[in-house]
N, C-alpha and C positions, 0 to 999 in steps of 0.2 A: 488539832492538827491541819494543815493544809500544804498544798504545793501549787502554786500558780505562774502560769507563764502570760507575759502581756507586753503589749505595745505602748511605750511610754516617750512621748515627744520624740518618735522615730529611731528610738532604742529598744532593744527587746530586753525585758528585764524578767528575772527569776527571784520569785519569793518563795520560802519556806518555813515552817515552823514545826519544830519536832515536839512541841510541848513545853518548851522553855525559852527559847526567844525566836526571834523572826530574823533571819540573814537574806540580804538583799544582794543581788549580783546584777550587773548592766553589762551589757555590750560596749564597746568603742566606738564601733561604727554604726552608722544610721542605715537602716533600711530604706531601700527604694521603694516608693510609693506610688511612683508614676510607670507606666507602661507595663510591660508584662514579664519584668523581672522576676524569677522565681528564686527563693532564698532556702538554705538548707539551715536548719536549727537541732541542736542537739542541747538538750537541757536534763537535769537530773541529779542526783547524790549518791554516794558510797558512805553510809553511816552519817554522820553531820557533815561531810564534805560534800559541798555541791559545785558543780560547774556548768558553764551556759557557753555553747560554740555556735558563731555565728559563719557560715561559710568560710570554716576552717580557722577563725580566730577564737580562741580559747580563753575565758575568764574562769578562773577557780578561786573558791573561798577557801581558804585553810579551814580542816578541823578543828574545834575548840571542845572543850570539857562540855558535856552534857549529854542530852537523849542523843540516840541514833537510830531511832526507828520511827517510820511516818504511820500514825496511826489515825486513819481517815474512816468515816463512817457514813460518806455520802455517794452519789452516782458522780461519774466521770463526765466533765461537760468540757464540749470544745466549741468555741467561737461566742460563747455567752452561758447565762444561766436561766434557768425557768424563773427564779426569783431572786432579788438582790438581797433578800434577807439571807441567802445562803453563803455569801462573800464575808469573808471575815474582814474586819476593818483595815488591818494590817495585809490584807492579800494584794492590795492595789495603791498605787500612789496617789492617784486622784478618785473621783467619783466613779464605781464601774460602770462600764458600758459595753456593750456586744460588739464584737470584732467585723468590719468589712473589707472583704478580700478574698482571697481562695488559700485553701488548705489541703493538701494532699500527702498521703503515704504517712499517716501517724502510726510509729512504731512504739508500745509500752512496754518495755522489759523485754524488746525483740520479738513481741507479737503485735502484726500488723491488724489496726482496726478497720474493719469493712465500714467505708463511708459510704453504703448507700441507703436508697430509701427504706429498707426494711429491715437490716440489721442491729440499727441504733434503738435504744429503748423507747425514745422520743426525740421532738426536735420540732423547730417551727423556723419560718422564713429562711430558708437554705435553698438553693438552686444549683443548678448543673454550672459550673464554672467554665469547664472546654467548651460546651455549647454545641457538639457534634456526637454521634453515635461511639466515636472513638474513644472520648473520654480519656482516661489515664491508665496506662498498663492493661487495657483490654486484651491486647495480645501478651502472651506471657514469653518468658525466655528470650527477650529482645527480638520478638517479632514487631513487624512494622504494620500498623494499622491505614486502611485507605477508607475514606467514606465514599459507600456507594448508596445513592439515593437516600432513603430513610435508615439505612443499617451500615454496616461496614465489612471489611473482609482482612485477614490477616495474611501477610506474607512471611512465611517462617526461616528460620536458617535452617541450616542443615542439622539433620539429627533430632528434629522435632515437625511433628504433624497435627493435625486437629483445627478444628475451626478456629480457635484460639492459640495454637501452637502449645497446647498443654500436655501432648502426649510425645514420650519419645518414641522415636522412629522405631526402635528394637522392641517396643512395647506394643505396637500397633497392632499386631497380628500375634499376640502372645496366646500360649495354651494354659495360662494358668486359671485354676477355678474359680467361682465364683468367691470364694472364702480365702482369698489370698490378694498381696499386693505384687506387681510386677516391677521389678527394679531393674533399670537398665545396666548394661555392662558394656559400655561403649569400647572399651580397649579389646574385648572379644566379640564385637559386633553381635551381640547377644543378649540375653536378660537372664535374671533368676527369678524363681517364685519363692515369696516370704509367706507361709503358712500363717492364717488365723489360729487363735487357739483351738483343738480339736481337731486338726487336720494335718495331714503331713503327706509325704511324697515329692516327687520333681515339681507335679503341678498342683499339688497341694488338694489332692481329689479321694483321698483316703482318709476315712472318719477313724478317730482314734480316742480312747479314754484313758486316763491315769490316775494313780493316786501321787506317785512320785513324779516331779516337773522336772523336765531336763533342759538345760539351759546350753545352748551352742554358741552362745557370741550374736551379738545383735539380736538378743531376744529379750522379751519382758512380759511380764503380768501386771496388769492394775486391777487392783481389787478394792472395790467400793462397799465400805462396812454398812450394811442396812440397819445397824443398831448406834450407829453415831449420834443421834440427838440424844441417846438414853444413857451415852457413857457418862462415868465420873471422870473427866479430863485431869484430876488432879492425882489420879491413881490406875496410871497406865500399864499394860502389861502385854508382852508378845513373846512367845515361845516358838521354836522349830527347830527341825533336823535339817542338816545341810552337809554335802561332801563337795570340795572344791577340787577342781583339777588344775587350777593355777594359783599363784602366789599373790595374785590381785585381783580385786573385783569387789563390786558391790552387792552384798548378799539382798538385804531389803533398805526401802526409804519407806518410813512411815509417814506421810506429809504431802501436801498438795504439789510440793515442786513447782510451784508459778513464778514465784518471784522471791528476792532474797530474803524478805521477812516474814515467810512463811514458817512458822514451827514444824520441828522435824525431829524424828529418833531414826538414827540411821547405824546400820551394822556392816562393816565389811572387812575385806582382807587387806593389808598393805604390807607389801615386802616380808609375806608369809606371816604375818603375825595380826590377832584379832584388834579390830579398830570400832569403837563404838561413839557415835557423836551425838550430840543432845543439844537443842535449841529450843528453849521455851520462852522466847521473846526477845526482840531488841539484838537480832543476831548474835546472841551470845552463843557460839558452837562451841563445846567444851568436848575435845578429844580425849577418849579414854582408852588407853593402850595396854593391851596384855599381851606379852612377849615370854612369857615363861617358856613356853616350848611351840615349835612351828605350827601352825593350821594347815598346812598343805603337804601332802595331795593325796585322795583317795580315801581317808578315814571320815567315817561319819561323825560328826559333833552335833550334841544337843545344846542348845542357848536358850536362854531364858533373862529377858532384860525386864526390871520391874522400875518404875517410876513412883514414886510417893512424894507428891509436893516437888522438891529439889533434891532428894536424895536417890540416889540410882544404884541399884545391886543388879550384878549379872553373873549370872550362874553359866558355867561352861561344863558341860558333862556332870551336872548335878553337883559340882564345887563353886563355892561363891568367889569369884575372881576378883571382883570390884565392888566397893562399896564408899559411895563418895556422896558428899553433898556439895552439888555444882554452883550453889548460890546460896550461904548461909544468911543472905539478907532478904530471903525470899520475896524477892520482886517481882517475880513470875513462877508460878507454882503449877500452871495447867498447859497440857499438850494439846494445843488446838490444832490438830493434825487434818482437819477437814474430812474426815472418814475416808481419806485414801491412803494405800499401802501398794507401794512398788515393790516388786522381787525381781532381782537380775540386772535391771536397768529401767530405762525410760521409753517413752514412747519413739518409734522410728524417726530419725534425724535430729533427734535430742542427744547431744552427747554427754555421758555421765561426768566428765570432767570439767563440763561447761556448767550443767545443772547444778552440780555440787558445789560449785565454786573451788575446784582444785582439792576438795576433802577425799574423793576417791578419784582412781585414774580412769577406770575402765569399767565394762560390765562385767556380770558374773557369768563363769563357764563352771556348770558343776551341775549338782541335783539339789531338790528343796522338797521337803513333805513334812506332814505333821504339824500346818501353822494353826495356831490357836491365839486367839487376841482375848484380852483382859482375862477373865475369869469363865470365859462361855465354855459349855460342856461340851461342845462339837467342834471338830476341826474344821478350817476353812476348806470348802470344796475349789482347788485352785484353777481347774478346768472348765468353772463355769464364770471366771470371770473374764476381762478383758486382756487381749495379749496376742502375740506373733512369735515365730518362730521357736515353739516350745515342743519338745518331743516327750515321747513316753519313756520315763525313767525308771519304772517298775522292774524292769529284768536287768538292772545293771550293767548293760552294755553301753 
């Protein structure tokens, strides 16, 4: 499999192969190769449907039957490759050669790559395109950069301060503790402190411990499974107890949640009913709904989900409520979840609706306890994971 973006005879071209055939898209207009004209390029695929957009002019290749996941096992290369042997014969129209020009602001699945001297894994023959200390987006939040001798200075817009306009004026003299994030509240001319896991209080200066995690909204726990490398991913299992305060919310997401092709096993509440979604590969997201009685609100429920190859069993309060084979063809049988489990939501700034592509609409508000992975004899110690805005739910308040 491959995905390649190249410049061919003055036109931008996208080529991708998902395992069965190569798709080729090319822009209608040429790229200006003289002067300092910058172009904006968007390219990618949704399933097996590709798109290529140059400066707002879109070319789309309609989806046809076939594979719909990009399975690559190489590094991501920009501007060239370390060895021509890495380039598939169908990835370029002509003999592959390195790019000559300037590239900036590369976003992969909405995450920006840092094009610095130290962040990439490797590189060669790459220089500074701007040629000054200002570079590109040195000044954050629409700040204006000015060259001063061998350095630079930033002129910041209202509400932003700092050497690179990186800090909100409302957080410049905040009282948040060291284990906290300051979140500006411009409409209140103030700020709030969001506490790291194990801390609470207005300024996150009170240490807490708990066995039951209380989620109040804009909360999440990210647990990294230390035994992931030894797991049999064709036989996964997770169990927990939870109580919800609302009719919608993501209870847990077992998977990396980095891009659309990541495997995952998810549990949540939608309109007061239990929803389980499983993806074992190629974006096959199978929703399993149990609506016999409402889940919300206030009552504790015990849930266990067992994945045996493509067979899914779900137990609710010790009763088997779902038993289904999501793919009798057994094309994908392993849950490659990357050793990551999210509870209640995702990192601050990541919307549940966006990350789950609409499978779940909002973060969880309620309590979670007694989480066990696979056949482990011990429960997960949630407060030793990573997270924010989690309170002590042991007292039931």
